[in-house]
C-alpha positions in Angstrom: 28.8 209.9 106.3 31.6 210.4 108.6 33.4 212.2 106.0 30.5 214.4 105.6 30.2 215.2 109.6 33.9 215.9 109.5 33.2 218.3 106.8 30.4 220.2 108.8 32.5 220.2 111.8 35.3 222.2 109.9 33.0 224.5 108.2 31.3 225.1 112.0 34.3 225.6 113.4 35.9 228.0 110.9 32.8 229.7 111.0 32.7 230.3 114.6 36.7 231.4 115.0 38.1 228.2 115.3 39.1 227.7 111.8 42.6 228.7 112.4 43.2 225.5 114.8 41.7 223.3 112.4 43.5 224.4 109.7 47.0 224.2 111.9 46.4 220.7 112.9 45.8 219.6 109.3 48.9 221.2 108.2 50.7 219.1 110.9 49.1 216.2 109.9 50.1 217.0 106.4 53.8 217.6 107.3 54.1 214.2 109.6 53.0 212.2 106.5 54.8 213.4 104.2 58.0 213.4 106.8 56.9 209.5 107.0 56.9 209.0 103.1 60.8 211.3 103.1 63.0 209.3 101.1 65.7 209.7 103.7 64.0 207.9 106.0 65.9 204.8 108.0 63.9 201.7 107.4 64.3 199.4 110.3 61.5 196.7 109.8 63.8 194.4 108.0 66.2 194.6 110.7 67.1 191.5 113.1 67.1 191.8 116.5 70.3 191.0 118.5 68.7 188.0 119.8 67.5 186.9 116.7 70.8 187.1 115.2 72.4 184.8 117.7 70.1 182.3 116.8 70.7 182.3 113.5 74.4 182.5 114.4 76.3 179.1 113.7 79.7 177.9 114.8 82.5 178.1 111.8 84.5 175.1 113.5 81.5 173.0 112.6 82.2 170.9 109.8 79.1 169.9 107.2 77.6 167.2 108.7 78.0 168.6 112.1 76.3 171.7 111.2 73.3 169.9 109.3 72.8 167.7 112.4 72.8 170.9 114.3 70.2 173.0 112.3 68.5 170.2 111.5 67.9 169.8 115.5 67.5 173.7 116.5 67.5 175.8 113.6 65.1 178.0 112.4 62.7 176.6 109.8 64.4 178.2 106.6 67.6 176.6 108.2 65.8 173.2 108.3 64.7 173.8 104.2 68.6 174.9 103.4 69.4 171.5 105.2 67.2 168.9 103.1 67.7 170.8 99.7 71.5 170.5 100.4 71.1 166.4 101.2 71.9 165.1 98.1 75.2 167.0 98.1 76.0 165.7 101.3 74.9 162.0 100.5 77.3 162.5 97.5 80.3 163.8 99.6 80.0 162.1 102.6 77.7 159.1 101.7 78.4 156.7 105.1 77.9 160.1 107.9 75.2 161.3 106.1 73.5 158.5 105.8 74.2 157.3 109.5 73.6 160.6 111.4 71.4 163.5 109.0 69.1 161.7 107.0 67.7 160.0 110.8 67.3 163.8 111.6 65.1 164.2 108.5 62.5 161.4 109.5 62.4 163.4 113.2 61.8 166.6 111.3 59.3 165.4 108.4 56.7 164.4 111.0 56.1 167.5 112.3 57.1 169.7 109.4 55.0 172.6 107.6 54.0 172.5 103.8 57.2 174.6 102.5 59.2 171.8 104.2 57.3 169.0 103.4 57.6 170.4 99.6 61.2 170.4 99.5 62.1 166.9 100.8 59.3 165.2 98.0 61.4 167.4 95.4 64.9 166.3 97.3 63.6 162.0 97.6 62.9 161.9 94.1 66.3 163.6 93.1 68.6 160.7 95.3 67.0 158.0 93.4 66.8 159.4 89.6 70.8 160.5 90.0 71.5 156.9 91.9 73.0 158.7 94.5 72.8 155.8 96.6 71.7 152.0 95.9 68.0 151.0 95.5 68.6 148.9 98.5 69.9 151.9 100.5 67.1 153.8 99.2 64.5 151.4 100.6 65.6 151.1 103.7 66.1 154.7 104.7 63.8 156.8 102.4 61.2 154.2 100.8 59.0 153.9 104.5 59.0 157.6 105.3 57.2 158.4 101.9 54.8 155.4 102.8 54.1 157.0 106.1 53.8 160.1 104.6 51.2 159.2 102.0 49.0 158.6 104.8 49.2 162.2 106.0 46.1 163.9 107.4 47.1 167.3 105.1 45.2 166.3 101.8 47.7 168.2 99.9 50.9 166.5 101.5 49.3 162.9 101.4 48.9 163.7 97.4 52.4 165.2 97.1 53.9 162.0 98.8 52.1 159.5 96.4 53.4 161.2 93.5 56.8 160.6 95.1 56.0 157.1 95.6 54.4 156.4 91.6 58.1 158.2 90.4 59.9 156.1 92.9 58.5 152.8 91.6 59.8 153.1 88.5 63.5 152.7 90.0 63.0 149.7 92.7 63.3 146.6 92.1 60.7 143.8 91.7 61.5 142.2 95.2 61.4 145.3 97.1 57.9 146.5 95.1 56.7 142.9 96.1 57.9 143.3 99.7 57.3 146.7 100.7 54.8 148.5 98.3 52.5 146.0 96.8 51.4 144.8 100.5 50.8 148.5 101.4 48.4 148.7 97.9 46.7 145.7 99.1 46.2 147.0 102.8 44.8 150.4 101.4 42.9 148.9 98.3 40.1 147.2 101.8 37.2 147.9 101.3 37.1 149.0 105.5 39.4 151.7 104.4 38.7 155.1 103.3 38.0 156.8 100.1 41.3 158.1 100.1 43.5 155.1 100.9 41.4 153.3 98.5 42.1 156.0 95.6 45.7 155.6 96.6 45.6 152.0 96.5 44.2 151.9 92.7 46.9 154.3 91.5 50.1 152.4 92.8 48.1 149.0 91.6 48.6 150.7 88.0 52.0 151.6 88.4 53.2 148.3 90.3 51.6 146.8 87.3 54.5 148.1 84.9 56.8 146.4 86.8 55.4 142.7 87.2 55.4 140.2 85.3 51.8 138.5 83.7 52.0 136.0 86.9 52.6 137.9 89.4 50.1 140.2 88.2 47.5 137.3 87.6 48.6 136.2 91.2 48.8 138.8 93.4 47.2 142.2 91.7 44.3 140.8 89.2 42.0 140.0 92.3 42.2 143.4 93.7 41.9 144.8 90.6 38.5 143.5 89.9 37.3 143.9 93.8 38.4 147.4 93.0 36.3 147.8 89.5 33.2 147.0 91.6 33.6 149.4 94.7 30.6 150.6 95.8 32.3 154.5 95.8 31.5 155.8 92.3 35.2 157.7 92.8 37.1 154.3 93.1 35.6 152.8 90.2 36.4 155.5 88.0 40.1 155.9 88.9 40.3 151.7 89.0 38.9 152.2 85.7 41.7 154.3 84.2 44.7 152.0 85.3 43.1 148.7 83.6 45.2 150.0 80.5 48.4 149.4 82.5 46.9 146.2 84.1 46.2 144.6 80.9 49.3 145.5 79.0 51.3 143.8 82.1 48.6 140.7 81.5 48.4 140.3 77.6 46.2 139.5 74.8 44.4 136.4 76.1 44.2 137.4 80.3 42.7 140.7 78.9 40.3 138.8 77.4 39.0 136.8 79.8 39.7 139.3 83.0 39.9 142.8 81.7 37.1 143.3 79.0 33.9 142.1 80.9 35.0 144.2 83.7 35.6 147.4 80.9 32.0 146.2 79.4 30.2 146.6 82.7 31.8 149.9 83.9 31.2 151.8 80.4 27.1 150.7 81.1 27.6 152.3 84.3 25.0 154.7 86.6 27.8 157.5 86.8 29.0 159.6 83.5 32.3 160.1 85.1 32.9 155.9 85.3 31.6 155.8 81.8 34.0 158.8 80.6 36.7 156.6 82.0 35.6 153.4 80.5 35.9 155.0 77.3 39.3 156.0 77.6 39.9 153.6 78.7 38.8 151.4 75.3 40.5 153.8 73.3 44.0 153.3 74.8 43.5 149.3 74.7 42.9 149.8 70.7 46.5 149.0 69.9 46.6 145.6 72.1 43.5 144.0 70.9 43.4 141.7 67.9 40.4 142.0 65.0 38.5 139.0 66.3 37.8 141.0 70.0 38.0 144.5 68.2 34.8 143.5 65.5 32.8 141.5 68.3 33.3 143.5 71.1 34.7 147.0 71.3 32.6 148.1 67.9 29.4 147.1 69.2 30.1 148.6 72.6 31.8 152.1 71.1 28.0 152.5 68.6 25.9 151.6 71.7 28.3 154.2 73.7 28.0 156.5 70.9 23.7 157.0 70.5 23.6 156.9 74.6 25.5 159.9 74.7 23.9 161.3 71.8 20.2 160.8 73.3 21.5 161.8 76.7 23.6 164.6 75.8 25.0 164.7 79.0 28.7 165.3 79.6 30.2 162.1 78.0 29.5 163.7 74.4 32.3 166.3 74.6 34.3 163.3 75.8 32.9 161.2 72.6 33.9 164.2 70.7 37.2 164.6 71.5 38.1 160.5 71.4 36.2 160.4 68.2 38.9 160.2 66.0 41.0 158.0 67.8 38.2 155.6 68.0 37.7 155.9 64.3 41.4 155.3 63.2 42.1 152.6 65.4 39.1 150.8 64.5 39.3 151.3 60.5 41.0 148.2 59.4 38.0 146.4 61.2 34.9 148.3 60.1 32.6 147.3 57.2 31.3 150.0 54.6 28.2 150.1 56.2 29.6 150.7 60.0 32.3 153.5 57.9 29.3 155.6 57.1 27.8 155.2 60.3 30.6 156.7 61.8 30.7 159.6 59.4 27.2 160.0 59.8 27.9 160.5 63.6 30.6 162.7 63.4 28.7 164.9 60.9 26.2 165.5 63.4 28.6 166.0 66.4 29.9 168.9 64.2 26.9 170.7 64.1 25.1 169.8 67.4 24.0 172.8 69.5 23.3 174.7 66.5 19.5 174.6 65.4 18.2 173.0 68.7 19.5 176.3 70.2 18.0 178.8 68.4 14.9 176.8 68.7 15.0 176.6 72.5 16.2 180.3 72.9 13.0 181.4 70.6 10.5 178.6 72.7 11.8 180.4 76.1 11.2 183.9 74.4 7.7 182.8 73.0 6.9 181.2 76.9 7.8 184.6 78.2 5.5 186.6 76.0 2.6 184.6 76.2 3.2 184.0 80.3 2.3 180.7 79.7 3.3 178.1 82.5 3.2 174.8 80.7 6.2 175.0 78.8 8.7 176.2 81.6 12.0 176.9 80.6 15.1 175.4 82.3 17.0 177.6 84.4 19.3 180.3 82.8 22.7 178.3 84.2 21.7 175.0 82.9 21.0 176.6 79.1 24.5 178.0 79.5 26.4 175.1 80.5 24.3 173.2 77.2 25.5 175.6 75.0 29.3 175.4 76.2 28.6 171.5 75.9 28.1 171.3 72.7 30.6 173.9 72.1 33.1 171.5 73.5 31.7 169.0 71.0 32.2 171.1 67.9 35.5 172.4 69.1 36.4 169.1 69.5 35.1 167.5 66.5 37.2 170.5 64.4 40.7 169.0 66.1 39.7 165.6 65.3 38.8 166.9 61.7 42.2 165.8 59.5 41.9 162.1 61.3 38.4 162.1 59.6 39.6 162.8 56.3 42.2 160.2 56.9 39.6 157.5 57.9 37.0 159.1 54.6 39.9 158.8 52.3 40.7 162.4 50.2 38.4 160.9 47.1 35.1 160.5 49.4 36.0 164.1 51.2 33.7 166.0 48.6 31.3 163.9 49.1 31.3 162.8 52.3 32.8 165.7 54.9 33.2 168.9 52.7 29.6 170.5 53.9 31.0 169.5 57.5 34.1 171.2 57.2 32.1 174.6 55.5 30.1 174.2 58.5 33.3 174.4 61.1 34.8 176.8 59.3 31.9 179.1 58.9 30.5 178.2 63.1 29.3 180.7 65.0 31.7 180.5 68.0 35.0 181.4 68.0 37.1 178.6 69.1 35.5 176.0 66.6 37.1 178.7 64.0 40.3 179.0 65.7 40.6 175.4 66.0 39.7 175.0 62.0 42.2 177.4 61.2 45.4 175.8 63.3 44.6 172.4 61.6 43.8 174.0 57.9 47.2 172.9 56.8 46.8 169.0 57.4 43.5 168.9 55.8 44.9 170.5 53.2 48.1 167.9 52.6 45.8 165.2 52.8 43.5 166.1 50.2 46.7 166.5 47.2 44.9 166.8 44.1 41.9 167.5 45.8 42.7 170.3 47.6 41.3 173.0 45.1 37.8 172.0 46.8 38.4 173.6 50.1 40.0 177.1 48.6 36.4 178.8 49.7 37.0 178.1 52.9 40.6 179.1 53.1 39.2 182.7 51.8 37.0 182.5 53.9 39.2 182.2 57.5 41.5 184.9 55.8 38.8 187.4 55.7 37.3 186.6 59.1 36.9 189.5 61.5 38.8 187.6 65.0 42.8 187.6 64.8 42.9 184.4 66.5 41.2 182.6 63.7 43.9 184.9 61.4 46.5 184.3 63.8 46.1 180.3 63.3 45.6 180.2 59.5 48.4 182.3 59.1 51.3 180.0 60.9 51.2 177.7 58.3 50.1 179.5 55.5 53.6 178.7 54.0 52.7 174.6 54.0 49.6 175.1 53.2 49.8 177.4 49.8 52.5 175.2 48.9 50.2 172.4 48.4 47.4 174.5 46.8 50.6 175.5 44.7 51.3 171.9 43.8 47.6 170.3 43.9 47.0 170.9 40.2 47.2 174.9 39.8 49.5 175.3 36.9 51.0 178.7 37.9 52.0 180.6 34.6 53.5 184.4 34.0 51.0 184.9 31.2 47.7 182.9 32.8 45.8 184.5 36.0 45.1 181.0 37.9 42.7 180.3 40.5 45.2 181.1 43.5 44.4 184.8 42.1 41.1 184.9 44.0 43.7 184.3 47.0 45.3 188.0 46.4 42.2 189.6 48.2 41.8 187.3 51.3 45.6 187.7 51.7 45.3 191.7 51.7 42.2 191.3 54.2 44.2 189.6 56.7 47.0 191.8 56.5 44.9 194.7 56.3 43.0 193.5 59.6 46.4 193.1 61.5 47.5 196.5 60.4 44.4 198.1 61.6 44.6 196.4 65.1 47.2 196.7 68.0 49.1 193.7 67.7 51.9 194.6 65.7 53.6 190.8 66.5 50.7 189.5 64.1 51.5 191.8 61.8 55.4 191.4 61.9 54.5 187.2 61.6 51.9 187.9 58.3 54.5 190.0 56.4 57.1 187.3 57.4 54.5 184.4 56.1 54.0 186.1 52.7 57.9 186.1 51.9 56.3 182.9 50.7 54.0 184.0 48.0 56.6 183.7 44.8 56.0 180.1 45.3 52.3 179.7 44.4 51.6 183.6 43.0 53.2 184.8 39.3 55.5 187.9 39.6 53.0 190.0 38.1 50.8 189.5 40.7 52.8 189.8 43.5 54.3 193.4 42.1 50.6 194.8 41.3 49.1 193.5 44.5 51.5 192.6 47.0 54.8 194.9 46.9 53.1 198.2 47.0 51.3 197.5 50.1 55.1 196.1 51.9 56.6 199.9 50.6 53.8 201.1 52.6 54.7 199.8 55.6 58.2 200.1 55.4 57.5 204.0 54.7 54.6 204.7 57.1 54.4 202.1 59.7 56.2 203.0 63.3 57.2 199.6 64.5 60.5 198.5 63.5 59.7 194.5 63.5 57.2 195.3 61.1 59.5 197.3 58.8 62.1 194.5 59.1 59.8 191.7 58.4 58.4 193.7 55.0 61.7 195.1 53.8 62.8 191.0 54.4 59.6 189.8 52.5 60.7 192.4 49.6 63.9 191.6 49.2 62.9 187.9 48.8 59.9 188.9 46.0 63.3 191.0 44.5 65.1 187.6 44.5 62.4 185.3 42.8 61.1 187.5 40.1 61.0 186.8 36.9 60.8 190.0 35.5 63.9 192.4 35.0 61.7 195.5 35.0 60.4 194.5 38.1 63.6 193.3 39.9 65.3 197.0 38.5 62.1 198.9 40.2 62.2 197.1 43.4 66.0 197.7 44.3 65.3 201.3 42.8 62.6 202.1 45.2 64.4 200.6 48.0 67.4 202.3 47.4 65.3 206.0 46.9 62.9 205.5 50.1 65.5 204.1 52.5 69.3 205.0 51.5 68.4 208.5 50.0 65.4 208.9 52.7 65.7 212.2 54.7 64.8 210.2 57.8 68.0 208.5 59.6 65.0 205.8 61.2 64.8 204.5 57.3 68.6 204.7 56.5 69.4 202.5 59.1 66.8 199.9 58.1 68.6 200.2 54.0 71.7 198.9 56.1 69.3 195.9 57.5 68.0 195.3 53.8 71.9 194.7 53.0 71.9 192.1 55.7 68.6 190.6 53.7 70.3 190.9 50.3 73.4 189.6 51.3 72.0 186.1 52.8 69.9 185.6 49.6 71.7 186.9 46.6 75.2 186.4 45.0 78.3 188.3 45.8 78.4 189.7 42.2 74.4 191.2 42.5 75.2 192.9 45.7 78.2 195.0 44.5 76.6 195.7 41.3 73.5 197.1 42.7 73.6 197.9 46.3 77.2 198.3 47.1 77.6 201.8 45.5 74.5 203.0 47.7 75.5 201.6 51.0 79.0 203.3 51.7 77.7 206.3 51.3 76.4 206.3 54.7 79.6 206.0 56.2 79.7 209.8 55.7 75.9 210.0 57.1 75.7 212.8 59.8 73.7 211.3 61.9 75.9 208.8 64.6 73.3 206.2 64.8 73.4 205.6 61.0 77.6 205.2 60.9 77.2 203.2 64.0 74.9 200.8 62.6 76.9 200.9 59.4 80.3 200.0 60.9 78.5 196.4 61.9 78.4 195.8 57.5 82.2 196.1 57.3 83.2 192.5 57.7 80.4 191.1 55.7 81.5 193.7 52.8 84.9 192.3 52.5 83.7 189.2 52.6 82.2 189.7 49.2 85.4 190.9 47.9 87.3 188.3 45.3 90.9 189.0 44.4 92.1 190.0 41.9 89.0 191.3 40.5 88.3 193.4 43.3 91.1 194.7 44.6 90.1 198.5 43.8 87.2 198.1 46.1 89.1 196.6 49.1 91.5 199.6 48.6 88.5 202.1 48.6 86.9 199.6 51.2 90.0 200.2 53.7 90.4 204.0 52.8 86.9 204.5 54.1 87.6 202.7 57.4 91.1 205.0 58.0 88.9 207.6 57.3 86.3 206.9 60.1 89.3 206.2 62.1 91.0 210.0 62.2 87.9 211.9 61.1 85.4 210.3 63.5 84.1 212.3 66.7 81.7 210.1 68.5 82.4 207.7 70.8 80.6 204.6 70.5 80.9 204.9 66.6 84.9 205.2 66.9 84.4 201.8 69.1 82.4 200.4 67.1 85.0 201.1 63.9 88.2 199.7 66.0 85.7 196.5 66.8 85.1 196.2 62.9 88.8 196.3 62.4 89.8 193.6 64.3 87.0 191.2 62.3 88.7 192.5 59.1 92.0 191.5 60.2 90.6 188.3 60.5 89.1 187.8 56.9 91.7 186.7 55.0 91.7 187.5 51.2 93.1 184.8 48.8 93.9 185.0 45.1 92.8 181.9 42.8 91.3 179.5 43.9 90.2 179.0 47.6 92.2 176.2 49.5 90.3 176.2 53.1 87.2 174.4 53.6 85.0 177.6 55.0 86.0 179.4 51.5 85.2 176.8 49.6 81.5 176.2 50.7 81.1 180.1 50.7 82.2 179.8 47.1 80.0 177.0 46.2 77.2 178.6 47.8 77.7 181.6 46.1 78.1 180.1 42.6 74.6 177.9 43.0 72.9 181.7 43.8 74.5 182.8 40.9 73.6 179.6 39.0 70.3 180.4 40.0 69.9 184.1 39.0 71.2 183.6 35.2 68.7 180.4 35.2 66.0 183.3 35.8 67.5 185.4 32.9 68.0 182.0 30.9 64.2 181.2 31.4 63.1 184.8 30.7 64.7 184.8 27.7 63.4 181.8 26.2 59.5 182.9 27.3 60.5 186.5 25.3 61.5 184.2 22.4 58.4 182.4 22.6 56.0 185.2 22.8 58.1 186.7 19.6 57.6 183.2 17.7 53.9 183.4 18.5 53.3 186.8 18.1 54.9 186.1 14.5 52.7 183.3 13.7 49.5 185.6 14.4 50.5 188.4 12.6 50.9 186.1 9.2 47.3 185.9 8.4 46.4 189.1 9.7 49.2 190.4 7.3 48.1 187.9 4.2 43.9 189.3 4.8 45.2 193.0 5.0 47.1 192.9 1.5 43.6 192.9 -0.7 40.2 192.7 1.1 39.1 191.9 -2.6 40.9 188.8 -3.0 39.9 186.2 -0.5 40.8 183.3 -2.6 42.9 180.5 -0.4 45.7 181.1 -2.9 46.0 184.4 -3.0 46.0 184.5 1.0 48.8 182.3 0.5 51.0 183.7 -1.8 50.8 187.1 0.3 51.4 185.3 3.8 54.5 183.9 1.6 55.3 187.3 0.1 55.3 188.7 4.1 57.5 186.1 5.2 60.2 187.0 2.9 60.2 190.9 3.5 60.1 189.8 7.1 63.5 188.2 6.9 64.8 190.7 4.5 63.9 193.1 7.7 65.5 190.8 9.7 68.3 190.4 8.4 68.9 194.8 7.7 67.7 195.4 11.5 70.6 192.7 12.5 73.6 194.2 10.4 72.1 197.5 11.4 72.1 196.7 15.3 75.4 196.1 15.3 76.4 199.2 14.4 75.0 200.5 17.2 74.4 197.9 20.0 78.4 198.2 20.9 77.7 201.4 22.3 75.3 200.6 24.6 76.3 196.9 25.7 80.3 196.6 24.8 82.1 193.5 25.3 82.6 192.2 28.7 85.9 192.0 28.2 86.6 195.8 29.3 85.9 195.5 32.5 87.2 193.5 35.5 84.0 193.4 37.2 81.8 190.6 35.9 77.4 191.3 35.9 75.5 188.7 37.8 72.9 188.8 34.9 75.6 189.3 32.2 75.2 187.0 29.4 76.0 183.1 30.6 78.7 181.5 28.2 78.4 178.4 26.7 79.2 176.2 29.2 76.6 177.9 31.5 73.7 178.0 28.4 74.2 174.7 27.8 73.7 173.7 31.3 70.6 175.7 31.9 69.1 174.3 28.8 69.7 171.1 30.0 68.6 171.4 33.7 65.6 174.0 32.5 63.0 175.1 35.6 63.6 171.9 37.7 66.9 173.7 38.6 64.9 176.5 40.0 62.7 174.0 42.1 65.6 172.6 43.6 67.1 175.4 44.9 67.7 176.3 48.8 64.5 178.7 48.4 61.9 177.5 46.0 61.4 179.5 43.1 57.8 180.4 41.7 56.4 177.4 39.5 55.1 179.9 36.8 57.1 180.4 33.4 58.3 183.9 32.8 56.5 185.7 29.5 58.1 189.0 30.6 58.6 190.9 27.3 61.8 192.4 28.5 63.2 192.9 25.0 61.4 195.0 22.2 59.8 193.7 19.5 61.9 192.5 16.9 62.2 193.3 13.2 59.8 190.4 12.6 56.7 192.4 13.9 57.9 195.5 11.9 57.5 198.1 15.2 59.8 200.8 16.7 61.8 200.6 19.2 60.6 201.8 22.4 63.8 204.3 23.1 63.1 206.3 20.3 60.5 207.6 22.2 62.8 208.8 24.6 65.6 211.0 23.2 68.0 212.4 24.7 71.4 214.1 23.4 73.3 213.7 26.6 76.5 211.7 25.7 77.1 209.0 27.9 79.3 209.1 30.5 82.7 207.1 30.2 82.5 205.4 34.3 79.1 204.0 32.9 77.7 200.7 31.3 75.3 198.4 30.6 75.5 194.5 29.9 73.6 192.9 27.5 71.0 190.8 29.7 72.1 192.5 32.7 69.9 193.9 36.1 70.4 197.1 35.9 73.0 199.7 35.1 76.2 199.2 36.4 78.3 202.1 37.9 82.3 201.0 37.2 85.4 202.3 38.9 87.5 204.4 37.7 90.1 201.5 36.9 87.4 199.8 34.9 86.2 203.2 33.3 89.8 203.4 31.9 89.7 200.2 30.4 86.2 201.1 28.8 86.5 201.2 25.0 85.7 205.2 23.7 82.2 205.4 22.1 83.7 206.5 19.0 84.0 202.9 17.7 85.5 202.5 13.5 83.7 200.9 11.1 85.6 197.5 11.8 84.8 197.7 15.9 80.9 198.8 14.8 80.3 195.8 12.2 81.7 192.8 15.1 79.6 190.5 16.6 78.5 189.7 20.0 78.2 186.9 22.0 74.7 186.3 24.0 73.7 183.3 25.9 76.5 181.2 24.2 74.8 182.3 20.7 76.8 184.9 18.4 74.3 187.6 17.7 74.4 191.3 16.0 73.8 194.1 17.9 70.9 194.6 17.7 69.3 192.2 20.0 71.4 194.2 22.8 69.7 197.4 21.9 66.9 195.9 22.3 67.4 194.0 25.7 68.5 197.5 26.6 66.1 199.5 25.1 63.3 197.7 27.1 63.9 198.7 30.4 64.8 201.7 30.0 62.4 205.0 31.8 59.6 202.7 32.3 59.5 204.1 36.2 60.0 207.2 37.5 60.8 206.3 41.2 64.0 204.7 39.2 65.1 208.2 37.3 64.8 209.8 41.2 67.2 207.3 42.7 70.8 209.2 41.8 73.6 207.4 43.0 72.0 203.9 42.7 73.2 201.6 40.5 69.7 200.7 39.2 68.7 203.7 37.2 66.7 204.1 34.0 68.2 207.1 32.7 71.2 206.2 31.3 69.6 204.2 28.9 68.7 207.2 27.2 72.7 208.1 26.6 72.3 205.5 23.9 69.5 207.0 22.2 71.7 208.2 19.2 72.1 204.9 18.2 68.8 203.6 19.1 67.5 206.4 16.4 69.4 205.1 13.5 68.2 201.7 14.5 64.6 203.1 14.4 65.7 204.4 11.1 66.5 201.3 9.4 63.7 199.2 10.9 61.3 202.1 9.4 62.9 201.5 6.3 62.5 197.5 6.4 58.7 198.2 7.0 58.1 200.6 3.9 60.1 197.9 1.7 57.9 195.0 3.3 54.7 197.1 2.5 55.5 197.6 -0.9 56.7 193.9 -1.5 52.8 192.9 0.0 
């Protein structure tokens, strides 16, 4: 109303010709306001006056003790607090003078001090006794009386603070001082004539003193007062003393506890006040480890059963407390329970888990019906009480969810499906989010306890992963690796060729990731992508490659948050490391190079440097040099300074990958690259980073031959272990391929026999036809082997023609022997547990037994292979050779003698045809690999060997015709 009237007045004045004066006044006011808000205005509010400065000034000639005494006597409040905080240092440096002059002044100040000074004094008094700055006797003489007197302070907050100080100090005082100074005060405060506050303090002091006294002293001096306080007329005192009975009982021992404490505890458990009964229940749970079997069987178990029944009937505030302590009760009493009693406890727990669900709906429906009919006979309770009851029921179910792992241990994993599985499903599908979050957070514990029966709860895991609430997803994701490890070991046989029951988890995993990606919680999304790096332990390579890998590439390319991109890149490197299919490893590596290193956006080129950091941690040195090194060094000439700046951080790691004399040329290339950066770089930050990298490069010592230092030996051992794991992956892949070929050959034999002549269906005719077919296949295999040896040399030259050894090159006899002896167990014992699935990847083309053509014939290419590129048998991709290595590469125009030579593969002498098949199977199946120019993992080079493959195909065709004619 005031604003409106002023506006109307201003309008009237403007209408009457006085508007100009009002406008001038408003303009002046606005100028004044702007002047007050000016940044150049001098701030004078914080300046001290001359009198204040004089009061705060202290003579510099005073020593520490004199200055402390002066400030405590006539200083300001802030100066007194400073002196009290510095009291431990004064006692350390000037013990006698401080005890004689400063401590008495502190006691005087505390009588009339405010809360800030009191709070500072409480902390200092505890510090002095904890750090043993003075002896306990001196402390009791100088500080203990001050503490005891301040416990009776009128301010309840100050009194509570000093009581906490006293309880902490009791642990450091000797028994004689406790009996003389502390126990007498506790007995005096516990009298019925004292206030409730004093009696509550007495209960807490008695409980603390009982932990420092022997049984005789407790029985004589403390126990009578304890029994009196348990019978006190005030319920707060009874509750407080009941919570201290655990300390008193442990000080007394078993027999005095049975005779003196248990009767009081039984009576308190039947108290009329709920808070006293609640305290009695908590004390019973704490005393279970002290009591013997007889006491538990005859006294505690009937008492607990009666307590639980009363709580369920009344549904008061003790019911959530029963649910909270129920797990500890069942665990502590499990050895003393009969089978019928165990069943009773399990049934009561199941009732607690569903309490409030159906009755709540009934109450709401009854209330709505009564409102509609207007009936006054059945009045509903107030809405506030209804909400409190709902909250109480929710708390019961939440505590039951927290105690569920303990109840699984109580019932036993064998009885889980029959006794607790239904309750577990109800809790995982509870309408309240707090219950579901609690179940998700403890899901891994339940899975570990179930062991081989863990597949029973797979449906609940899927439902929690598909939950709409992000808190539930976060709870299940936080321990996802442990959960999936348990599922992988719980009866699922994970193989590459067979999709197991764990495949049902893939849609749920994708749903959880999609929910996090669509929200703004990028931290949860990052955690999910990081946790999914454990998927190779429980899913097959095909499942990860077809369902999970595209999702991760999408986030690398499209997501805007850098931590999410880094998490996706790291998990992709893990997938590539433990993938058991050669083609899929090549595709992932090629796409990383294409999407990141060759991207037009500098953010993705910087991300590729992080990918190289991850690869250096996961892969062996040879793998990095053959697949990623040639791509990452191109970033040294990147047009964006930030990319070059980040590349400088990778230089020391690149040098540490080299081994002399094999990598001498790569080392010289890196040194030339650094010198070029120093001479041509214009950006100041990049120059600084390069110089810093030069210092680190100089500290890296390159040794020739066997490493002598301990650091280098450990590094070589780790790298050797990585190479062995990579070789084992190839060996297992080769074995599975051989098994697949043998199965294919055995399945083709009867089909060929039936197709030879449909009219002859007799057993003898079928047998002779099958025998003829087998003979023809053997002949075809021999011819194909000879033919392949003539062409295989062009595709996979001997390993002696290069100075660098491929990570995935064919292992020697020793490596093959080790791989055969260790088998798949060596992979499982690696640093990161490899997938348990056995590889069934058909990397090579079908052998001559099947009579099928090599797939490389379908992609003819007349381009001549460059002299600087080669492919090894069993390698993980095409390897770009250095110029020096290329000069040593034998010419592709072999003589007849070289053509017919055999090559040793996997420790066995085999013809070149197998090399042709292994090379041809990996070529040209993925368009992404063809686009990645400059990459060491590119498929177009496979077509360079098309001429040799055509010859092999023609030979295979002739063999096929011969087989048909013989059949």
